[in-house]
C-alpha angles and dihedrals in degrees: 000000000000120000128212123188120203115199119188133127091221115079093204089058092049092048090050093053092044090056094049091049091046090061093057114100093211089056098053091106095034121119109231115208127188137201127180097205142021103260095051089044090055091051094047091047094051091050100040101033093212119207092224131022120195111194139179117225107226112053139137119285101002130015126244089251092053090047090056092046090055097046103038096080092045101045107054100179099035116113119211130213126186116219110188146155091213114098090195121145090208092060091044092051091051090049092053091050090053091053100246117169098229145344109230119191126218131272085055126222103228094209091054090051093048094048093047095049094047090051093048094047090051090050093045090053090053091047093053092049092049090047090052091051092046092049090049091050089046093054092050090052092051093051093045091049091048094050091046090048093051092047091052098040107030090124091064130081098272124179134177090243092053093051093044088056091048092057092038096241132130119261094247096044094049092045093053094041093051093049093047092050101040102028096237138064123268097255093051092048092051090047093052091049092051095047091048089053091045091055090054093050093045090061088069107087092212094060116090118215094240091053091048090053091057092043092059097045105272114126092179112064093197091055090048092049093050092047093046090050093049092052102036102030097236132059122264094256094054090044090053091050093050094049 
């Protein structure tokens, strides 16, 4: 569902925009939000993440231009439209610098408003789709990098926190993503890689079990032996004898 926020300190102006938007087919399922001044508009916008914000310039507390300046860095996909009764080039220039989509003058031409909103909603839909694809691709890259990194560095002291920092993700985000994509948590995956490699090394008669433990990242042989036994079913020494 798309969301449109109307910000104006005059109720008549807000009602007028609501009526225009209500006649747009593309907006039939849209949620129309309202604010009568800048501070409340900022709060609503940060909670609702509207697709489009139409704002007056001169309002109590903070101006429409200041509102846009505050929200622009925080709301990546929100599109901003200035709706003002001031035909002032200074305001228009500031609006352009802030990256607003258009500067509409009151009294509004309903057709201009409709055409602009339809265009922005279409573009916003494409942006959201592209973001989803990008995020999905980004997640695949993260998991591939992590698996490759583990396979190449299993002998080192690896932790979930360390890898999360490597891929510039939070601990919780990375932990959940890794489990969702691989089917097991990070520590179990790392353990399985290490034990698989240990089984390969133990098949070589010249490799001692204690040396194999260190080679696959275990500094404590007792811990390695317990882990190996839990995963494989027999301890490293018996496995070596049977190989």
